[in-house]
C-alpha positions as CSV (number, residue, x, y, z in Angstrom):
1,X,4.8,18.1,1.2
2,X,3.5,14.7,0.1
3,X,3.9,12.1,2.8
4,X,3.3,7.9,2.4
5,X,1.1,6.4,5.5
6,X,1.2,2.8,5.5
7,X,-1.7,0.8,6.7
8,X,-1.9,-2.8,7.9
9,X,-4.4,-4.5,9.7
10,X,-2.8,-4.9,13.1
11,X,-1.9,-7.3,15.6
12,X,-2.2,-8.8,18.8
13,X,1.7,-10.3,18.2
14,X,4.0,-7.3,19.1
15,X,6.6,-8.3,16.5
16,X,4.0,-8.0,13.8
17,X,3.6,-4.5,14.3
18,X,6.9,-3.9,14.9
19,X,7.8,-4.8,11.1
20,X,5.5,-2.1,10.0
21,X,7.4,0.3,12.1
22,X,10.5,-1.1,10.6
23,X,9.1,-1.0,7.2
24,X,8.0,2.7,7.2
25,X,11.8,3.3,8.6
26,X,13.5,1.3,5.5
27,X,10.9,3.1,3.1
28,X,12.2,7.1,4.6
29,X,15.6,6.0,4.3
30,X,14.8,5.2,0.6
31,X,12.8,8.2,0.1
32,X,14.6,10.7,2.0
33,X,13.7,14.2,1.8
34,X,11.6,13.5,-0.9
35,X,8.5,12.0,0.8
36,X,7.6,11.5,4.7
37,X,7.1,8.2,5.6
38,X,4.5,7.1,8.5
39,X,2.4,4.5,9.7
40,X,-0.7,2.8,11.4
41,X,-2.8,-0.1,12.0
42,X,-6.4,-0.2,10.8
43,X,-6.8,-1.7,13.8
44,X,-5.9,-4.2,17.0
45,X,-2.0,-2.0,17.9
46,X,-1.6,1.7,17.8
47,X,-1.0,4.2,16.1
48,X,-4.4,4.4,15.1
49,X,-5.0,5.1,11.4
50,X,-7.0,9.2,12.7
51,X,-3.2,9.1,14.8
52,X,-1.0,7.9,11.8
53,X,-2.8,11.5,9.4
54,X,-2.7,13.3,12.2
55,X,1.6,12.4,12.2
56,X,2.4,13.1,8.9
57,X,0.1,16.5,9.1
58,X,1.9,17.6,12.0
59,X,5.5,16.5,9.7
60,X,3.9,19.3,7.8
61,X,2.4,17.1,5.3
62,X,0.2,18.8,2.4
63,X,-0.4,15.6,0.8
64,X,-0.8,12.2,2.4
65,X,-1.2,8.8,-0.1
66,X,-2.0,6.4,2.1
67,X,-1.0,3.0,1.2
68,X,-2.8,-0.6,2.2
69,X,0.1,-2.6,3.2
70,X,-2.3,-5.5,2.5
71,X,-1.6,-8.1,-0.6
72,X,-4.8,-8.3,-2.3
73,X,-8.3,-6.2,-2.8
74,X,-10.3,-8.0,0.6
75,X,-12.7,-5.6,2.0
76,X,-9.7,-3.8,4.4
77,X,-8.3,-2.2,1.7
78,X,-11.3,-1.7,-0.2
79,X,-14.0,-0.4,2.0
80,X,-12.6,-0.2,5.6
81,X,-9.3,1.6,5.0
82,X,-10.5,4.0,2.9
83,X,-13.5,4.9,5.0
84,X,-11.4,5.3,8.0
85,X,-8.8,7.8,5.7
86,X,-11.7,9.7,5.2
87,X,-12.9,10.3,8.5
88,X,-9.3,11.0,9.6
89,X,-9.2,13.7,7.4
90,X,-12.4,15.4,7.7
91,X,-10.2,17.0,10.2
92,X,-7.4,18.6,8.2
93,X,-9.7,20.1,5.3
94,X,-6.8,21.9,4.1
95,X,-5.2,18.8,3.1
96,X,-5.3,16.4,0.3
97,X,-5.3,13.1,0.6
98,X,-6.0,9.4,-1.3
99,X,-6.1,6.0,-0.7
100,X,-4.0,3.5,-3.1
101,X,-4.7,0.2,-4.3
102,X,-3.7,-2.7,-2.4
103,X,0.0,-4.7,-3.8
104,X,-2.1,-7.1,-5.7
105,X,-0.5,-8.7,-8.9
106,X,3.5,-7.4,-8.9
107,X,6.3,-8.5,-10.9
108,X,8.0,-6.9,-8.0
109,X,6.7,-9.1,-5.3
110,X,7.4,-12.3,-7.6
111,X,10.8,-11.4,-7.3
112,X,11.0,-11.0,-3.8
113,X,9.0,-15.0,-3.8
114,X,11.4,-16.1,-5.9
115,X,14.4,-14.8,-4.1
116,X,13.2,-16.2,-0.5
117,X,12.9,-19.5,-2.0
118,X,16.3,-19.7,-3.3
119,X,15.4,-19.9,-7.1
120,X,16.8,-18.2,-10.0
121,X,14.4,-16.3,-12.1
122,X,15.3,-17.1,-15.6
123,X,11.8,-15.3,-17.2
124,X,11.5,-11.8,-16.1
125,X,8.8,-9.5,-16.6
126,X,8.9,-6.1,-18.0
127,X,7.0,-3.5,-18.4
128,X,4.8,-4.3,-21.2
129,X,4.6,-7.7,-18.9
130,X,3.3,-6.0,-16.3
131,X,0.0,-4.1,-18.0
132,X,-1.5,-7.7,-18.8
133,X,-4.0,-10.3,-17.2
134,X,-2.2,-13.1,-16.1
135,X,-5.5,-15.2,-15.5
136,X,-4.4,-18.6,-16.7
137,X,-7.4,-18.5,-18.8
138,X,-7.8,-14.8,-19.7
139,X,-10.3,-13.8,-17.6
140,X,-9.2,-10.0,-17.6
141,X,-10.4,-8.3,-14.0
142,X,-11.1,-11.7,-12.0
143,X,-8.5,-10.1,-9.9
144,X,-10.8,-7.0,-9.0
145,X,-9.3,-3.6,-8.5
146,X,-6.0,-5.3,-8.6
147,X,-6.1,-6.6,-11.2
148,X,-3.2,-5.2,-13.6
149,X,-5.0,-6.0,-17.2
150,X,-7.7,-4.0,-16.0
151,X,-6.1,-1.6,-14.5
152,X,-3.8,-1.2,-18.1
153,X,-7.6,-1.3,-20.0
154,X,-8.7,1.3,-17.9
155,X,-6.0,3.8,-18.3
156,X,-5.6,3.6,-22.3
């Protein structure tokens, strides 16, 4: 069974940590039985990534998709989280795993921003638009791994 392990940084604020619990619960509701959803914090709070990975396996996961619940491809989402997930996975040699990219450039996130700002979107982005670079100067790849233009180029 596939599982999604949502991973944020972790915080000293209980409210910030609880938000990830709520996001995981909402995602589980949306996915139903299609996948297990668990959560973990990189540091400062429990459960740790190791504990979150173990929770996935204990619930029956044979494949863990770790998702850095972060906006940009900073060092935590590109180095620290992949390293910690790989370390956690060593305890479960029969479980496959991968770490996804952070959110990066996303039309869906832009829709959320506009909605929260109370502004209607006159120009929607379609699938073709999502596969191009949005840098104003056309510098493809400047966003690092999260650049949709770069990802589209690597797929082609």
